[in-house]
N, CA, C and O of each residue as an XYZ file, in Angstrom:
828
protein
N      11.812    -47.730     14.151
C      11.123    -48.120     13.739
C      11.895    -48.794     11.963
O      12.731    -48.113     11.369
N      11.551    -49.744     11.575
C      12.348    -50.295     10.567
C      11.825    -48.732      9.261
O      10.971    -47.846      9.247
N      13.079    -49.242      8.274
C      12.961    -48.695      7.043
C      12.395    -49.687      6.177
O      12.430    -50.911      6.301
N      11.902    -49.029      5.337
C      10.785    -49.663      3.862
C      12.647    -49.824      3.273
O      13.420    -49.177      3.979
N      13.285    -50.585      2.130
C      13.715    -50.501      1.471
C      13.509    -50.758      0.231
O      13.167    -51.784     -0.356
N      13.918    -49.011     -0.328
C      13.186    -49.151     -1.930
C      13.722    -50.055     -2.676
O      14.913    -49.759     -2.779
N      13.541    -50.803     -3.135
C      13.593    -50.969     -4.750
C      14.553    -50.151     -6.100
O      15.153    -49.079     -6.171
N      14.347    -51.141     -6.927
C      15.514    -50.309     -7.920
C      13.962    -49.642     -8.723
O      12.838    -50.038     -8.412
N      14.154    -48.910     -9.450
C      12.707    -47.681     -9.750
C      13.198    -47.982    -11.755
O      14.207    -48.629    -12.036
N      12.745    -47.686    -12.298
C      12.815    -47.462    -13.592
C      12.263    -46.340    -14.172
O      11.541    -45.588    -13.518
N      12.544    -46.136    -15.402
C      11.907    -43.885    -16.138
C      10.493    -43.890    -16.148
O       9.902    -44.754    -16.796
N       9.814    -42.933    -15.436
C       8.664    -42.967    -15.485
C       8.133    -43.335    -17.297
O       8.798    -43.384    -18.332
N       6.681    -43.535    -17.033
C       6.061    -43.503    -18.831
C       5.459    -42.051    -18.773
O       4.771    -41.532    -17.895
N       5.833    -41.644    -19.739
C       4.743    -40.582    -20.409
C       3.862    -40.379    -21.709
O       4.100    -40.535    -22.907
N       2.867    -40.012    -21.071
C       1.820    -40.385    -21.420
C       1.762    -39.214    -23.123
O       1.465    -38.020    -23.161
N       2.072    -39.925    -24.053
C       2.085    -39.003    -25.162
C       0.532    -38.501    -26.023
O      -0.188    -39.366    -26.522
N       0.220    -37.198    -26.087
C      -1.004    -37.006    -26.579
C      -1.031    -37.497    -28.026
O      -0.047    -37.653    -28.749
N      -2.516    -37.749    -28.383
C      -2.618    -38.452    -29.816
C      -2.764    -37.200    -30.931
O      -3.554    -36.331    -30.562
N      -2.421    -37.076    -31.634
C      -2.739    -35.991    -32.630
C      -3.779    -36.636    -34.110
O      -3.897    -37.621    -34.840
N      -4.163    -35.715    -33.942
C      -5.298    -36.345    -35.343
C      -5.379    -34.546    -36.610
O      -5.780    -33.385    -36.538
N      -4.790    -35.347    -37.459
C      -4.535    -34.365    -38.704
C      -5.899    -33.517    -39.036
O      -6.923    -34.198    -39.069
N      -6.014    -32.342    -39.244
C      -7.258    -31.881    -40.288
C      -6.090    -30.127    -39.759
O      -4.991    -29.881    -39.263
N      -7.424    -29.300    -40.359
C      -7.262    -28.172    -40.481
C      -7.331    -27.113    -39.624
O      -7.169    -25.917    -39.864
N      -7.716    -27.946    -38.088
C      -7.098    -27.054    -36.528
C      -6.885    -28.809    -36.390
O      -7.599    -29.796    -36.568
N      -5.320    -28.516    -35.923
C      -5.394    -29.922    -35.008
C      -5.541    -29.694    -33.194
O      -5.443    -28.704    -32.469
N      -5.768    -30.877    -32.991
C      -7.345    -31.575    -31.905
C      -6.111    -32.203    -30.795
O      -5.473    -33.171    -31.208
N      -5.837    -31.749    -29.642
C      -5.039    -33.120    -29.092
C      -5.655    -33.462    -28.092
O      -6.094    -32.696    -27.234
N      -5.712    -34.220    -28.103
C      -6.771    -36.038    -26.676
C      -6.114    -36.254    -26.095
O      -4.955    -36.421    -26.476
N      -6.438    -36.356    -25.019
C      -5.407    -36.697    -24.026
C      -6.398    -37.622    -23.384
O      -7.412    -37.898    -24.025
N      -6.186    -38.223    -21.970
C      -6.973    -39.155    -21.447
C      -6.465    -39.119    -20.115
O      -5.249    -39.027    -19.949
N      -7.466    -39.197    -18.872
C      -6.591    -39.202    -18.004
C      -7.031    -40.210    -16.803
O      -8.179    -40.528    -16.495
N      -5.570    -40.707    -16.095
C      -4.922    -42.042    -15.968
C      -4.096    -41.643    -14.467
O      -3.742    -40.500    -14.176
N      -3.911    -42.725    -13.706
C      -3.787    -42.976    -12.243
C      -2.454    -42.658    -12.761
O      -2.282    -43.313    -13.789
N      -1.871    -42.240    -12.602
C       0.110    -42.408    -12.868
C       0.363    -43.042    -12.288
O      -0.125    -43.311    -11.191
N       1.459    -43.634    -12.973
C       2.080    -45.439    -11.998
C       3.094    -44.971    -11.148
O       3.747    -43.964    -11.420
N       3.196    -45.366    -10.553
C       4.332    -45.173     -8.958
C       5.558    -45.416     -9.717
O       5.985    -46.542     -9.975
N       6.148    -44.236    -10.091
C       7.909    -44.295    -10.872
C       8.590    -43.014     -9.979
O       8.286    -42.200     -9.106
N       9.514    -43.349    -10.672
C      10.328    -42.518    -10.372
C      10.418    -40.978    -10.777
O      10.839    -40.693    -11.898
N      10.080    -40.110     -9.998
C       9.825    -38.184    -11.147
C      11.128    -37.541    -10.472
O      11.818    -37.635     -9.457
N      11.001    -36.621    -12.025
C      11.861    -35.869    -11.242
C      12.391    -34.507    -10.985
O      12.611    -34.177    -12.150
N      12.746    -33.492    -10.271
C      12.231    -32.464     -9.625
C      13.223    -31.531     -9.837
O      14.417    -31.786     -9.675
N      12.583    -29.948    -10.362
C      14.570    -29.416    -10.511
C      15.309    -29.625     -9.120
O      15.069    -30.266     -8.097
N      16.150    -28.925     -9.490
C      17.210    -29.010     -8.281
C      16.798    -27.914     -7.656
O      16.080    -28.331     -6.748
N      16.837    -26.667     -7.610
C      15.447    -26.035     -6.201
C      14.682    -26.090     -5.735
O      14.389    -25.210     -4.926
N      13.831    -27.241     -5.976
C      13.052    -27.593     -5.129
C      13.703    -28.646     -3.965
O      14.651    -29.319     -4.370
N      13.495    -28.748     -3.269
C      13.414    -28.927     -1.727
C      12.407    -29.562     -0.814
O      11.939    -29.004      0.179
N      12.098    -30.826     -1.243
C      10.773    -31.528     -0.374
C      11.478    -32.459      1.264
O      12.471    -33.047      1.693
N      10.399    -32.111      1.556
C      10.604    -32.606      3.244
C      10.561    -34.447      3.539
O      10.075    -35.501      3.128
N      11.311    -33.949      4.390
C      11.140    -35.781      4.263
C      10.214    -36.603      4.583
O      10.466    -37.769      4.888
N       8.409    -35.856      4.541
C       8.150    -36.782      4.604
C       7.516    -36.843      3.365
O       6.817    -37.815      3.080
N       7.703    -35.801      2.502
C       6.977    -36.237      0.580
C       8.216    -36.993     -0.199
O       8.061    -37.601     -1.258
N       9.674    -36.835      0.606
C      10.040    -37.777      0.278
C      10.248    -38.813      0.555
O      10.989    -39.339     -0.276
N       9.881    -39.660      1.603
C       9.411    -40.432      1.749
C       8.426    -41.149      1.082
O       8.656    -42.020      0.243
N       7.525    -40.851      1.387
C       5.962    -40.815      0.861
C       6.491    -41.159     -0.893
O       6.079    -42.098     -1.574
N       7.422    -40.182     -1.291
C       7.799    -40.622     -3.060
C       8.770    -41.727     -3.421
O       8.990    -42.272     -4.503
N       9.202    -41.877     -2.423
C      10.465    -43.518     -2.575
C       9.804    -44.899     -1.941
O      10.407    -45.970     -2.007
N       8.182    -44.731     -1.167
C       7.481    -45.753     -0.957
C       6.738    -45.646     -2.038
O       7.052    -46.612     -2.733
N       5.604    -44.775     -2.804
C       5.446    -44.825     -3.607
C       5.972    -45.731     -4.946
O       5.275    -46.595     -5.478
N       7.553    -45.303     -5.452
C       8.449    -46.154     -6.397
C       8.139    -47.394     -5.604
O       7.285    -48.253     -5.824
N       8.906    -47.311     -4.761
C       8.981    -49.060     -4.475
C       7.548    -49.873     -4.622
O       7.564    -50.930     -5.253
N       6.473    -49.459     -4.124
C       4.961    -50.568     -4.043
C       5.109    -50.763     -6.432
O       4.885    -51.739     -7.147
N       5.537    -49.402     -6.773
C       5.480    -49.717     -8.596
C       6.176    -50.999     -8.996
O       5.683    -51.857     -9.729
N       7.377    -51.038     -8.437
C       8.092    -51.750     -8.412
C       7.845    -53.258     -8.636
O       7.942    -54.040     -9.582
N       7.400    -53.323     -7.045
C       6.228    -54.725     -6.866
C       5.661    -54.639     -7.622
O       6.189    -55.208     -8.578
N       4.200    -53.962     -8.012
C       3.798    -54.215     -9.144
C       4.181    -55.138    -10.441
O       3.725    -56.235    -10.766
N       5.096    -54.389    -11.021
C       5.726    -54.299    -11.885
C       6.415    -56.272    -11.607
O       6.169    -57.359    -12.131
N       7.038    -55.927    -10.849
C       7.597    -57.563    -10.884
C       7.013    -58.936     -9.765
O       7.334    -59.716     -8.869
N       6.544    -58.732    -10.150
C       4.915    -59.520     -9.426
C       3.816    -60.178    -10.468
O       3.024    -59.506    -11.128
N       3.944    -62.023    -10.501
C       3.553    -62.807    -10.988
C       2.153    -63.144    -11.529
O       2.193    -64.371    -11.435
N       1.247    -62.927    -11.907
C       1.704    -62.095    -13.347
C       1.902    -60.455    -13.039
O       1.694    -60.202    -11.852
N       2.285    -59.204    -13.913
C       2.012    -57.823    -13.504
C       1.608    -58.061    -13.393
O       1.132    -59.155    -13.694
N       0.946    -56.172    -12.008
C      -0.003    -55.948    -11.950
C      -0.137    -54.346    -12.941
O       0.731    -53.664    -13.485
N      -1.004    -54.257    -12.882
C      -0.946    -52.570    -13.466
C      -2.079    -51.917    -11.551
O      -2.758    -52.499    -10.706
N      -1.671    -50.636    -11.769
C      -2.096    -50.184    -10.478
C      -3.697    -49.991    -10.386
O      -4.171    -50.232     -9.276
N      -4.498    -49.633    -11.288
C      -6.090    -49.013    -11.218
C      -6.148    -50.883    -11.226
O      -7.330    -51.075    -11.511
N      -5.589    -52.083    -11.086
C      -6.258    -53.184    -11.116
C      -6.067    -53.707     -9.703
O      -6.559    -54.768     -9.320
N      -5.179    -52.746     -8.800
C      -4.605    -53.514     -7.556
C      -5.838    -53.538     -6.681
O      -6.883    -52.915     -6.868
N      -5.582    -54.242     -5.837
C      -6.836    -53.925     -4.620
C      -6.301    -54.120     -3.190
O      -5.094    -54.147     -2.948
N      -6.943    -54.210     -2.562
C      -6.904    -54.687     -0.551
C      -5.591    -55.864     -0.440
O      -4.577    -56.076      0.224
N      -6.337    -56.417     -1.517
C      -5.825    -58.349     -1.200
C      -3.881    -57.939     -1.846
O      -2.740    -58.278     -1.534
N      -4.290    -57.392     -2.464
C      -2.515    -57.358     -3.371
C      -1.336    -56.262     -2.226
O      -0.129    -56.360     -2.003
N      -2.698    -54.987     -1.576
C      -1.653    -54.503     -0.732
C      -1.490    -55.328      0.314
O      -0.545    -55.023      1.042
N      -2.383    -56.691      0.756
C      -1.492    -57.630      2.633
C      -0.347    -57.833      1.872
O       0.740    -57.573      2.388
N      -0.431    -58.441      0.220
C       0.626    -59.315     -0.057
C       2.020    -58.362      0.158
O       2.969    -58.545      0.921
N       1.813    -57.486     -0.629
C       3.213    -56.431     -0.245
C       3.159    -56.155      1.197
O       4.282    -55.878      1.617
N       2.347    -56.136      2.008
C       3.130    -55.857      3.141
C       4.080    -57.414      4.350
O       4.935    -57.422      5.235
N       3.277    -58.402      3.667
C       4.048    -59.776      4.009
C       5.225    -59.895      3.164
O       6.245    -60.522      3.446
N       5.013    -59.298      2.200
C       6.357    -59.536      1.309
C       7.791    -58.260      2.284
O       8.996    -58.506      2.333
N       7.205    -57.210      2.803
C       8.121    -56.594      2.892
C       8.362    -56.975      4.373
O       8.808    -55.923      4.830
N       8.329    -57.788      5.295
C       8.380    -58.333      6.374
C       9.813    -59.038      6.072
O      10.311    -59.235      7.181
N      10.425    -59.361      5.373
C      11.634    -59.837      5.059
C      12.716    -59.582      5.515
O      13.551    -60.353      5.987
N      12.763    -57.823      5.318
C      13.592    -56.840      5.444
C      13.005    -56.336      6.992
O      12.812    -55.126      7.102
N      12.859    -56.772      7.594
C      12.205    -56.118      9.276
C      13.168    -56.536      9.938
O      13.692    -57.648      9.885
N      13.510    -55.374     10.788
C      13.948    -55.417     12.221
C      14.282    -55.677     13.406
O      15.182    -55.773     14.241
N      12.661    -55.795     13.033
C      11.872    -56.027     14.663
C      11.484    -57.165     14.684
O      10.854    -57.792     13.833
N      12.116    -57.672     16.361
C      12.014    -58.991     16.704
C      10.930    -59.247     17.368
O      10.527    -58.722     18.406
N      10.334    -60.316     16.550
C       8.408    -60.760     17.079
C       8.462    -62.340     18.323
O       8.896    -63.333     17.740
N       8.242    -62.487     19.204
C       8.543    -63.517     20.098
C       7.305    -64.471     19.336
O       6.254    -63.967     18.941
N       7.611    -65.832     19.218
C       6.461    -66.900     19.353
C       5.716    -66.841     20.648
O       6.171    -66.122     21.537
N       4.824    -67.392     20.809
C       3.945    -67.765     21.790
C       4.652    -69.083     22.690
O       4.606    -69.199     23.915
N       5.259    -69.954     21.800
C       5.581    -70.955     22.625
C       7.697    -70.170     23.163
O       8.593    -70.874     23.628
N       7.787    -68.814     22.884
C       9.463    -68.277     23.296
C       9.054    -68.119     24.286
O       7.924    -67.686     24.511
N      10.195    -68.554     25.428
C       9.796    -68.112     26.920
C      10.327    -66.558     27.087
O      10.058    -66.123     28.207
N      11.124    -65.475     26.109
C      11.212    -64.799     25.871
C       9.547    -63.221     25.183
O       9.378    -62.024     24.950
N       8.657    -64.928     25.216
C       7.296    -63.466     24.894
C       6.659    -62.809     25.626
O       6.409    -63.361     26.698
N       6.220    -61.680     25.473
C       5.949    -60.556     26.406
C       6.813    -60.169     27.268
O       6.662    -59.324     28.151
N       7.705    -60.769     27.025
C       8.855    -59.133     27.439
C       9.360    -58.099     26.902
O       9.254    -58.179     25.678
N       9.826    -57.225     27.216
C       9.698    -56.073     26.658
C      11.633    -56.035     26.107
O      12.043    -55.427     25.119
N      12.623    -56.968     27.208
C      14.058    -56.398     27.447
C      14.061    -57.942     27.854
O      14.088    -58.292     29.034
N      14.028    -58.960     26.637
C      14.863    -60.488     26.562
C      16.332    -59.929     26.942
O      17.165    -59.242     26.351
N      16.228    -60.736     28.590
C      17.965    -60.814     28.171
C      18.826    -61.793     27.555
O      20.004    -61.846     27.908
N      18.272    -62.752     26.474
C      19.271    -63.229     25.771
C      18.750    -63.129     24.474
O      17.847    -62.306     24.320
N      19.175    -63.885     23.361
C      18.925    -63.678     22.104
C      18.024    -65.201     21.974
O      18.040    -66.176     22.725
N      17.224    -64.943     20.655
C      15.986    -66.164     20.284
C      16.080    -66.397     19.035
O      16.429    -65.706     18.078
N      15.615    -67.791     19.190
C      15.163    -67.608     16.909
C      14.168    -67.318     16.593
O      13.697    -68.025     15.702
N      13.635    -66.613     16.906
C      12.323    -65.967     16.554
C      12.186    -64.798     15.636
O      12.489    -63.661     15.999
N      11.749    -65.066     14.494
C      12.060    -63.545     13.263
C      11.608    -62.440     13.064
O      10.459    -62.022     13.205
N      12.600    -61.902     12.700
C      12.186    -60.430     12.129
C      10.926    -60.172     11.357
O      10.465    -60.819     10.417
N      10.380    -58.901     12.050
C       9.322    -58.499     11.249
C       9.245    -57.194     11.060
O      10.151    -56.554     11.595
N       8.434    -56.580     10.457
C       8.347    -55.287     10.213
C       7.367    -54.632     11.518
O       6.178    -54.886     11.714
N       8.181    -53.795     12.260
C       7.359    -53.732     13.339
C       5.744    -52.706     12.854
O       5.507    -52.059     11.834
N       5.256    -52.852     13.577
C       3.446    -52.275     13.445
C       3.535    -50.919     12.960
O       3.238    -50.588     11.812
N       4.013    -50.029     13.991
C       4.641    -48.361     13.419
C       4.771    -48.209     12.261
O       3.919    -47.554     11.661
N       6.111    -48.880     11.426
C       6.084    -48.545     10.541
C       5.600    -49.205      8.949
O       5.998    -48.789      7.861
N       4.662    -50.309      9.185
C       3.863    -50.329      8.341
C       2.385    -49.260      7.973
O       1.909    -48.728      6.970
N       1.965    -49.374      9.834
C       1.221    -47.837      9.810
C       1.823    -46.291      9.063
O       1.213    -45.273      8.738
N       2.433    -46.447      9.028
C       3.044    -44.662      8.444
C       3.261    -45.771      6.875
O       2.302    -45.449      6.173
N       3.790    -46.476      6.382
C       3.773    -46.938      5.583
C       2.647    -46.717      4.465
O       2.751    -46.002      3.469
N       1.430    -47.575      4.896
C      -0.055    -47.200      4.261
C      -0.596    -46.087      4.320
O      -1.368    -45.880      3.384
N      -0.462    -44.949      5.351
C      -0.598    -43.607      5.215
C       0.000    -43.399      4.250
O      -0.533    -43.342      3.141
N       1.438    -43.217      4.496
C       1.984    -42.525      2.967
C       1.380    -43.006      0.727
O       1.535    -42.563     -0.411
N       0.764    -44.052      1.415
C       0.764    -44.517      0.111
C      -0.970    -44.674      0.287
O      -1.604    -45.178     -0.640
N      -1.496    -44.323      1.222
C      -3.290    -44.209      0.595
C      -3.177    -41.955      0.310
O      -4.113    -41.194      0.067
N      -1.890    -41.667      0.465
C      -2.188    -39.647      0.236
C      -1.326    -40.508     -0.728
O      -2.408    -41.092     -0.793
N      -0.597    -41.075     -1.420
C       0.632    -40.980     -2.854
C      -0.716    -41.528     -3.870
O      -0.940    -40.921     -4.918
N      -1.733    -42.934     -3.385
C      -2.726    -43.147     -4.626
C      -3.490    -41.609     -4.768
O      -3.323    -40.864     -5.734
N      -4.160    -41.378     -3.863
C      -4.810    -39.887     -4.295
C      -4.237    -38.701     -5.285
O      -4.589    -38.000     -6.233
N      -3.279    -38.918     -4.546
C      -2.632    -37.372     -4.716
C      -1.810    -37.473     -6.820
O      -1.240    -36.575     -7.440
N      -2.106    -38.788     -7.234
C      -1.769    -39.507     -8.584
C      -2.919    -40.058     -9.327
O      -2.704    -40.690    -10.361
N      -3.996    -39.895     -8.941
C      -5.320    -39.355    -10.072
C      -6.351    -40.488     -9.238
O      -7.433    -40.728     -9.772
N      -5.967    -41.265     -7.768
C      -6.526    -42.188     -7.518
C      -8.275    -41.510     -7.083
O      -8.691    -40.449     -6.619
N      -8.884    -42.765     -7.531
C     -10.219    -41.972     -7.020
C     -10.280    -42.987     -5.208
O      -9.965    -44.169     -5.066
N     -10.868    -41.856     -3.892
C     -10.599    -42.068     -2.563
C     -11.449    -42.997     -2.881
O     -10.649    -43.759     -3.425
N     -12.586    -43.595     -2.975
C     -13.296    -44.671     -3.084
C     -13.005    -46.063     -4.013
O     -13.986    -46.805     -4.058
N     -11.909    -46.497     -4.702
C     -10.949    -47.169     -5.264
C      -9.913    -47.239     -4.513
O      -9.228    -48.155     -4.968
N      -9.194    -46.587     -3.225
C      -7.974    -46.285     -3.014
C      -7.677    -48.356     -2.156
O      -8.316    -48.918     -1.267
N      -7.296    -48.512     -2.419
C      -6.693    -49.799     -2.324
C      -6.169    -49.754     -0.765
O      -6.637    -50.622     -0.028
N      -5.448    -49.028     -0.328
C      -4.572    -48.411      0.966
C      -5.832    -48.119      2.331
O      -5.827    -47.897      3.542
N      -6.751    -48.279      1.295
C      -8.248    -48.070      2.246
C      -9.163    -48.923      2.959
O     -10.076    -48.751      3.767
N      -8.441    -50.208      2.210
C      -8.732    -51.207      2.617
C      -9.950    -51.882      3.319
O      -9.342    -51.911      4.389
N     -11.095    -52.425      3.621
C     -10.984    -52.709      5.049
C      -9.682    -54.080      5.627
O      -9.118    -54.234      6.710
N      -9.614    -54.796      4.434
C      -8.698    -55.510      4.948
C      -7.540    -55.209      5.309
O      -6.935    -55.893      6.135
N      -6.976    -54.013      4.690
C      -5.719    -53.484      5.598
C      -6.090    -52.715      6.672
O      -5.338    -52.336      7.570
N      -7.068    -52.529      6.580
C      -7.348    -51.575      7.910
C      -7.266    -53.033      9.368
O      -6.883    -52.872     10.527
N      -7.739    -54.245      8.759
C      -7.945    -54.958     10.101
C      -6.931    -56.099     10.155
O      -7.028    -57.030     10.955
N      -6.140    -55.996      9.429
C      -4.703    -56.228      8.875
C      -3.325    -55.668     10.264
O      -2.652    -56.116     11.191
N      -3.612    -54.425      9.506
C      -3.170    -53.528     10.731
C      -2.807    -53.736     12.324
O      -1.818    -53.704     13.056
N      -4.575    -54.027     12.422
C      -4.961    -53.875     13.815
C      -4.783    -54.772     14.283
O      -4.671    -54.753     15.509
N      -4.615    -56.505     13.298
C      -3.718    -57.143     14.031
C      -2.304    -57.622     14.505
O      -1.908    -58.261     15.479
N      -1.819    -57.157     13.616
C       0.131    -56.451     13.410
C       0.203    -55.932     14.755
O       0.844    -56.319     15.732
N      -0.838    -54.681     14.539
C      -0.426    -53.769     16.329
C      -0.896    -55.044     17.557
O       0.037    -55.421     18.267
N      -1.569    -55.359     17.681
C      -2.664    -56.188     18.391
C      -1.539    -57.734     18.996
O      -1.191    -57.917     20.163
N      -1.215    -58.568     17.881
C       0.024    -59.374     18.029
C       1.297    -59.130     18.719
O       1.660    -59.724     19.734
N       1.913    -58.267     18.133
C       3.430    -57.246     18.491
C       3.254    -56.706     19.734
O       4.285    -56.328     20.291
N       1.851    -56.521     20.523
C       1.976    -56.391     21.382
C       2.363    -56.945     22.748
O       3.042    -56.773     23.760
N       1.412    -57.789     22.061
C       1.304    -58.889     23.070
C       2.641    -59.671     23.247
O       2.913    -60.128     24.357
N       3.807    -59.905     21.782
C       4.649    -60.032     21.873
C       5.684    -59.716     22.333
O       6.389    -60.582     22.853
N       5.993    -58.710     22.296
C       6.649    -57.312     22.519
C       6.642    -57.015     23.870
O       7.619    -56.478     24.392
N       5.566    -57.329     24.542
C       5.143    -56.533     25.853
C       5.830    -55.215     25.933
O       6.774    -54.695     26.528
N       4.620    -54.822     24.774
C       4.695    -53.614     24.894
C       2.917    -52.404     23.985
O       2.261    -52.265     22.953
N       3.049    -51.957     25.263
C       1.254    -51.399     24.677
C       1.785    -50.468     23.359
O       2.903    -50.139     22.965
N       0.571    -50.245     22.941
C      -0.161    -50.000     21.473
C      -0.346    -48.214     21.865
O       0.157    -47.180     21.426
N      -1.386    -48.568     22.965
C      -2.627    -47.519     22.766
C      -2.020    -46.525     23.188
O      -0.897    -46.366     23.665
N      -3.239    -45.568     22.873
C      -2.706    -43.917     22.757
C      -3.411    -43.099     23.967
O      -4.601    -43.045     24.277
N      -2.435    -42.568     24.464
C      -2.046    -41.875     25.778
C      -3.155    -40.764     25.888
O      -2.929    -39.647     25.424
N      -4.873    -41.188     26.762
C      -6.151    -40.344     26.623
C      -4.864    -39.254     26.928
O      -3.660    -39.497     27.015
N      -5.778    -37.645     27.083
C      -5.381    -35.950     27.248
C      -6.205    -36.269     28.182
O      -6.901    -37.280     28.100
N      -6.235    -35.551     29.073
C      -6.880    -35.486     29.999
C      -7.538    -34.072     30.767
O      -6.770    -33.266     31.291
N      -9.105    -33.848     30.778
C      -9.681    -32.338     30.716
C      -8.961    -32.403     31.364
O      -8.334    -33.392     31.744
N      -8.831    -30.639     31.833
C      -8.439    -29.592     32.783
C      -9.967    -29.861     34.087
O     -11.112    -29.464     33.872
N      -9.587    -30.484     35.136
C     -11.119    -30.417     36.245
C     -11.201    -28.460     36.147
O     -10.747    -27.616     35.375
N     -11.976    -28.440     37.301
C     -13.298    -28.103     37.078
C     -12.411    -26.728     38.540
O     -12.901    -25.635     38.822
N     -11.729    -27.036     38.862
C     -11.013    -25.785     39.622
C      -9.960    -25.758     39.317
O      -9.388    -25.158     40.227
N      -8.949    -26.150     38.258
C      -7.852    -25.837     37.043
C      -7.912    -24.944     36.405
O      -6.975    -24.251     36.009
N      -9.125    -24.811     36.189
C     -10.363    -24.179     34.831
C     -10.197    -22.591     35.481
O      -9.592    -21.575     35.138
N     -10.910    -22.901     36.387
C     -10.616    -22.219     37.135
C      -9.581    -20.434     37.576
O      -9.584    -19.204     37.524
N      -8.785    -21.806     38.027
C      -7.706    -20.998     37.866
C      -7.136    -20.592     36.975
O      -6.570    -19.575     37.375
N      -6.806    -20.836     35.454
C      -6.963    -20.432     34.279
C      -7.422    -19.445     34.461
O      -6.755    -18.461     34.783
N      -8.923    -19.436     34.273
C      -9.490    -17.784     33.547
C      -8.445    -17.034     35.133
O      -7.602    -16.243     34.711
N      -8.422    -17.130     36.191
C      -7.953    -16.174     37.021
C      -7.069    -15.594     36.488
O      -7.220    -14.404     36.209
N      -5.583    -16.440     36.114
C      -4.745    -16.525     35.676
C      -5.362    -15.164     34.706
O      -5.170    -14.184     35.427
N      -6.026    -14.681     33.369
C      -6.008    -13.870     32.321
C      -6.000    -12.375     32.989
O      -6.589    -11.939     33.977
N      -5.152    -11.798     32.112
C      -4.930    -10.252     32.818
C      -6.870     -9.357     32.156
O      -7.803     -9.683     31.423
N      -6.471     -8.158     33.049
C      -8.120     -7.867     32.778
C      -8.830     -7.436     31.248
O      -8.098     -7.255     30.275
N      -9.802     -7.344     31.185
C     -10.454     -6.777     29.617
C      -9.314     -6.064     29.140
O      -8.691     -6.259     28.097
N      -9.099     -5.131     30.117
C      -8.567     -3.722     29.731
C      -7.424     -4.385     28.494
O      -7.372     -4.634     27.289
N      -6.595     -4.456     29.750
C      -5.391     -5.561     28.864
C      -5.386     -6.390     27.498
O      -4.634     -6.298     26.527
N      -6.540     -7.281     27.760
C      -6.499     -8.053     26.351
C      -6.713     -6.952     25.027
O      -6.226     -7.183     23.920
N      -7.540     -5.697     25.345
C      -7.974     -4.826     24.950
C      -6.440     -4.547     23.305
O      -6.222     -4.741     22.108
N      -5.832     -3.946     24.679
C      -4.600     -3.317     24.013
C      -3.513     -4.894     23.399
O      -2.816     -4.516     22.458
N      -3.367     -5.809     23.593
C      -2.882     -6.776     23.535
C      -3.768     -7.174     21.831
O      -2.970     -7.351     20.911
N      -4.750     -7.255     21.588
C      -5.123     -7.567     20.309
C      -5.224     -6.383     19.495
O      -5.402     -6.479     18.280
N      -5.056     -4.534     20.469
C      -4.166     -3.800     19.537
C      -3.325     -3.744     19.089
O      -3.389     -3.214     17.980
N      -2.438     -4.043     19.386
C      -1.057     -3.983     19.140
C      -0.745     -5.544     18.014
O      -0.144     -5.348     16.958
N      -1.084     -6.612     18.278
C      -1.354     -7.272     16.976
C      -0.063     -8.656     17.791
O       0.885     -9.182     17.208
N      -0.379     -8.818     18.797
C       0.398     -9.916     20.181
C      -0.131    -11.161     19.339
O       0.563    -11.925     18.669
N      -1.243    -11.190     19.484
C      -1.939    -12.722     19.256
C      -3.242    -12.578     18.290
O      -3.902    -13.573     17.992
């Protein structure tokens, strides 16, 4: 799959509490969606590969919003802006997507190079949107306002999947798990130990 190239990030914006002078000091804070930015972590904290990639994607999207003309704030971001972001990422793609007029259209292993464009693979975009959808809600965004879960984004990903499947001659359909036949279920039941042995296993704490 193609990797998403992070853009340059800036230090995070820190929300400073407003202090009202009085006999009793009162702190007023506001709840906002955290803007995508790089955040520091303690050296002892080791993020998983998924969490690290999710943070990089979040920061990349935040940089994209800041570079947008005019600049966009996260609460104003919509599904349409997410689609712009996905199309913008295509310039960094490494997956050859054949045009319908290309002689290699629909062939998974073309025998020679062709001038067809490089795009982000559907699998990369699908995984990216999943991470950004989770990051949006983890940073205070409401699920009902999540632009990464917009219907337009889902339709776009489906369109990319279908078009790339035809162009590359690759099936993206998930294989359905076969249900065990009645005969197989009977054999599996016959292989179980007698009830007395099951009680011993539970007693010894093996399962």
